[in-house]
C-alpha positions as CSV (number, residue, x, y, z in Angstrom):
1,M,0.0,-0.1,0.0
2,A,1.2,3.4,-0.8
3,Q,2.1,6.1,1.8
4,L,-1.0,7.9,2.8
5,T,-2.0,11.4,2.1
6,I,-3.5,13.9,4.3
7,K,-6.8,13.8,2.5
8,E,-6.9,10.0,3.1
9,Y,-5.9,10.0,6.9
10,G,-7.0,13.5,8.0
11,P,-10.7,12.6,8.4
12,A,-9.8,9.5,10.5
13,I,-7.8,11.5,13.1
14,H,-10.1,14.6,13.0
15,L,-7.2,16.7,12.0
16,H,-9.2,19.8,11.2
17,E,-11.3,19.7,14.5
18,R,-9.7,22.0,17.0
19,S,-8.6,20.3,20.2
20,I,-9.0,22.6,23.1
21,P,-7.1,21.4,26.2
22,I,-8.7,21.1,29.4
23,D,-8.1,23.6,32.2
24,P,-5.0,22.9,34.5
25,V,-5.6,20.9,37.5
26,N,-5.3,22.8,40.9
27,P,-1.6,22.6,41.9
28,L,-2.6,21.3,45.3
29,E,-4.3,18.4,43.7
30,R,-1.3,17.3,41.4
31,V,0.0,14.4,44.0
32,R,-3.5,13.0,44.2
33,V,-4.2,13.1,40.4
34,T,-0.8,11.6,39.7
35,E,-1.4,8.8,42.1
36,S,-4.8,8.1,40.6
37,L,-3.5,8.1,37.1
38,I,-0.9,5.7,38.2
39,E,-3.4,3.4,39.6
40,G,-5.5,3.6,36.6
41,L,-2.7,2.6,34.3
42,L,-1.7,-0.4,36.4
43,G,-5.3,-1.6,36.0
44,E,-5.3,-1.7,32.4
45,P,-4.7,-4.7,30.1
46,E,-1.1,-5.2,28.6
47,M,0.2,-2.9,31.4
48,P,2.3,-4.1,34.5
49,E,-0.1,-5.7,37.1
50,S,1.7,-3.9,39.9
51,A,4.5,-1.4,40.6
52,E,6.0,0.1,43.9
53,I,4.6,3.5,44.3
54,P,7.4,6.0,45.2
55,K,7.0,8.3,48.0
56,S,8.5,11.5,46.5
57,Y,6.2,13.4,44.0
58,E,9.1,13.7,41.5
59,E,9.5,9.8,41.5
60,K,5.7,9.5,41.2
61,R,5.7,11.6,38.0
62,K,8.5,9.7,36.4
63,L,6.6,6.5,37.1
64,L,3.6,8.1,35.5
65,R,5.6,9.2,32.4
66,G,7.3,5.7,32.2
67,L,4.1,3.8,32.2
68,L,2.6,6.2,29.5
69,N,5.6,5.6,27.4
70,I,5.0,1.9,27.3
71,R,1.3,2.1,27.1
72,P,-0.2,0.8,23.9
73,P,-2.3,3.0,21.8
74,Y,-5.9,2.3,22.7
75,P,-8.6,4.8,23.8
76,M,-8.6,6.1,27.4
77,E,-11.7,6.6,29.7
78,P,-12.8,10.2,29.6
79,D,-12.4,10.9,33.2
80,F,-8.8,9.5,33.2
81,L,-7.9,11.6,30.0
82,N,-9.4,14.7,31.6
83,N,-7.2,14.4,34.6
84,L,-4.1,13.6,32.6
85,D,-4.7,16.5,30.3
86,G,-5.3,18.7,33.3
87,L,-2.0,17.8,34.8
88,L,-0.1,18.2,31.6
89,Q,-1.8,21.8,31.3
90,L,-0.6,22.7,34.7
91,E,3.0,21.7,33.9
92,L,2.9,23.6,30.7
93,K,1.5,26.6,32.5
94,E,4.3,26.3,35.1
95,R,7.1,25.9,32.7
96,G,6.0,28.8,30.5
97,V,5.2,29.0,26.9
98,A,8.0,30.4,24.5
99,E,6.5,32.9,22.1
100,A,7.9,32.5,18.6
101,S,6.7,36.0,17.6
102,S,9.3,37.5,20.1
103,L,12.3,35.7,18.4
104,P,14.5,37.8,16.1
105,M,14.8,36.9,12.4
106,T,18.2,35.5,11.3
107,S,18.4,38.5,8.9
108,D,18.7,40.7,11.8
109,E,20.6,38.4,14.1
110,F,23.3,37.7,11.3
111,P,23.3,41.0,9.4
112,G,24.9,40.4,5.9
113,T,23.9,36.8,5.7
114,S,23.4,35.6,2.1
115,V,21.0,33.0,3.2
116,K,17.8,33.8,1.1
117,H,14.6,34.4,3.1
118,A,16.5,34.8,6.3
119,D,14.0,37.5,7.2
120,K,11.6,34.5,7.6
121,M,13.8,32.4,9.7
122,S,14.5,32.3,13.3
123,L,17.2,30.2,15.4
124,W,16.1,29.3,18.8
125,R,17.7,27.3,21.6
126,G,15.1,25.8,23.9
127,D,12.8,23.0,24.6
128,I,10.6,22.5,21.5
129,T,7.5,21.3,23.6
130,L,7.2,24.9,24.8
131,I,7.1,27.0,21.8
132,D,3.8,28.2,20.3
133,T,4.4,28.1,16.6
134,D,1.4,26.6,14.7
135,A,3.3,23.4,14.2
136,I,6.5,21.6,15.5
137,V,8.4,18.8,13.9
138,N,9.0,15.6,15.6
139,A,12.0,13.3,14.6
140,A,10.1,9.9,14.6
141,N,10.9,6.3,13.9
142,E,9.5,4.5,11.1
143,Q,6.7,3.1,13.2
144,L,5.5,6.6,14.0
145,L,4.2,5.6,17.4
146,G,6.7,7.4,19.6
147,C,9.6,6.2,21.8
148,W,8.6,3.2,24.0
149,Q,11.7,3.3,26.2
150,P,10.6,4.8,29.4
151,L,12.0,8.3,30.1
152,H,14.3,8.2,27.2
153,E,15.7,11.5,26.4
154,C,15.1,11.5,22.7
155,I,12.8,14.3,21.2
156,D,10.2,11.8,20.3
157,N,9.8,10.7,23.7
158,A,9.6,14.4,25.0
159,I,7.0,15.5,22.4
160,H,4.8,12.4,23.0
161,S,5.0,12.7,26.7
162,A,4.2,16.4,26.8
163,A,1.3,16.0,24.1
164,G,-0.2,13.1,25.9
165,P,-1.3,9.6,24.7
166,E,-3.9,10.9,22.1
167,L,-0.8,11.6,20.0
168,R,0.1,8.0,19.9
169,E,-3.5,7.0,19.2
170,D,-3.6,9.2,16.1
171,C,-0.2,8.0,14.9
172,N,-1.5,4.4,15.3
173,T,-4.6,5.2,13.3
174,I,-2.5,6.5,10.5
175,M,-0.2,3.5,10.5
176,A,-3.0,1.0,10.7
177,M,-4.6,2.6,7.5
178,Q,-1.1,2.8,5.8
179,Q,-0.2,-0.8,6.7
180,E,3.5,-0.2,6.0
181,P,6.3,1.7,7.8
182,E,6.7,5.4,7.3
183,K,9.4,5.9,4.6
184,T,12.6,7.7,5.3
185,G,12.2,11.4,4.2
186,G,8.4,11.3,4.5
187,A,6.0,13.2,6.9
188,K,2.6,12.9,8.5
189,V,0.8,15.6,10.5
190,T,-1.4,15.3,13.6
191,R,-2.9,17.6,16.2
192,A,-0.7,18.4,19.0
193,Y,-3.1,18.2,22.0
194,N,-1.5,19.4,25.1
195,L,1.4,21.1,23.3
196,P,1.2,25.0,22.9
197,S,1.5,24.4,19.1
198,G,-1.6,23.2,17.2
199,F,0.1,20.6,15.1
200,V,2.9,18.1,15.1
201,L,4.7,17.1,11.8
202,H,6.3,13.6,12.2
203,T,9.1,12.9,9.9
204,V,11.7,10.0,9.7
205,G,15.3,11.0,9.1
206,P,18.2,8.8,7.9
207,I,20.1,6.9,10.4
208,I,24.0,7.5,10.1
209,E,25.9,5.0,12.2
210,G,29.5,5.3,13.5
211,G,30.1,8.9,12.9
212,R,30.6,8.4,9.1
213,T,30.1,10.9,6.4
214,P,26.7,10.6,5.0
215,T,26.2,9.5,1.4
216,E,24.5,11.5,-1.2
217,E,21.5,9.5,-0.9
218,E,21.3,10.1,2.8
219,E,21.7,13.9,2.3
220,K,18.8,13.8,0.0
221,Q,16.7,11.8,2.5
222,L,17.4,14.5,5.0
223,A,16.4,17.2,2.6
224,S,13.3,15.3,1.8
225,C,12.4,15.4,5.5
226,Y,12.3,19.1,5.4
227,I,10.4,19.3,2.0
228,S,7.9,16.7,3.1
229,C,7.3,18.6,6.4
230,L,6.8,21.9,4.6
231,E,4.6,20.4,1.9
232,A,2.4,18.7,4.5
233,A,2.2,22.0,6.5
234,A,1.3,23.9,3.3
235,E,-1.9,21.6,3.1
236,V,-3.2,22.7,6.4
237,E,-4.4,26.2,6.2
238,E,-4.0,26.9,9.9
239,I,-0.3,26.5,9.8
240,K,1.6,29.7,9.2
241,T,4.6,29.1,11.4
242,I,6.8,26.0,12.0
243,T,9.5,25.0,14.3
244,F,12.0,22.4,13.1
245,C,14.0,20.2,15.3
246,A,17.6,19.3,14.1
247,I,16.2,16.1,12.3
248,S,18.5,13.1,12.6
249,T,21.3,14.7,14.6
250,G,20.4,13.0,17.9
251,A,20.2,9.2,18.2
252,F,20.3,8.9,14.6
253,G,23.8,10.2,14.3
254,Y,23.7,12.6,11.4
255,P,26.9,15.0,11.8
256,K,25.5,18.3,13.1
257,E,27.4,20.7,10.9
258,E,26.3,18.9,7.7
259,A,22.5,18.6,8.9
260,A,22.5,22.2,9.7
261,S,23.6,23.1,6.2
262,V,21.1,20.9,4.6
263,A,18.3,22.0,6.8
264,V,18.8,25.9,6.1
265,E,19.5,25.4,2.4
266,T,16.6,23.2,1.8
267,V,14.1,25.4,3.8
268,S,15.5,28.6,1.9
269,G,15.1,26.8,-1.5
270,W,11.5,25.7,-0.7
271,L,10.6,29.3,0.5
272,A,12.0,30.7,-2.8
273,S,9.3,28.8,-4.7
274,H,6.6,29.5,-2.1
275,P,7.6,32.9,-0.7
276,D,4.1,33.8,0.8
277,R,2.9,30.5,2.4
278,F,4.7,30.6,5.9
279,S,5.5,33.8,8.0
280,Q,8.2,32.1,10.1
281,I,10.3,29.1,10.1
282,V,12.1,28.4,13.5
283,F,15.3,26.1,13.5
284,N,15.3,24.7,17.1
285,V,18.4,23.4,18.9
286,F,18.9,22.2,22.3
287,G,22.6,22.3,22.9
288,K,25.5,24.6,22.4
289,E,27.1,22.3,19.5
290,D,23.9,22.4,17.6
291,E,23.4,26.0,18.0
292,M,27.0,26.8,16.7
293,A,26.5,24.5,13.6
294,Y,23.3,26.7,12.6
295,K,25.3,29.9,13.4
296,N,28.0,28.9,11.3
297,V,25.7,28.4,8.2
298,F,24.2,31.8,8.5
299,V,27.7,33.5,9.1
300,K,29.2,31.6,6.1
301,N,26.6,32.5,3.8
């Protein structure tokens, strides 16, 4: 079966129906809510039958996240989901949303750069689960179901954990319809649920093992990730701003300098053909090394 299009899977995941998160839970109720959520998960099929409940809230919250990381994608009871969404909304409120509109454009940050359309690009170092662009990009695996390793530090785990389990359910619906793994360089779009963004673009980047130099085909695959995300986002009218993570540079091992160059050049080229479609493209980085890789691209050009 061919890779699905948005027109095919969009209605099945209610892509164009706005999801309005529930109000945050009362901070004084967070311990009780977390404990009830843990108990609810432990009572579900295909989940551990029991677990030692930690005494500290921090360890309770880690246990809850770990259980959600391994939970299969089937629907949740409304009361359970409301409590979980309320907890996630409280955490988002406490951590604070990063406003993309306050970020400088790279044309101002790097005066004289020759990167075309730098006036529509921003470079931001921070947590991608906190930014309020209309869409963010997730570096997914070919199964598109998120990271199943409890508390893993990859971006896939972080995004699914902050969004909530409905994100995995949507991805599962898409993959069940597609009946084959997501191809490297492709992209799918879902709603973002408890994230401040409205949508998540899921893309599968090439895997570079052992720190070797990427092949020409792998470079094309990485470029395809950016193009596929832009093309998918362009089909969703509500998306005017996008935040890209540094695709494939984490666990997938793509060299950071080369990846940054591909990212900026590919997005710049796409914007040249579609100059009015998006108002802002944010390149998100998490560490200093990643940040320098992007700065070097804008300074060299």
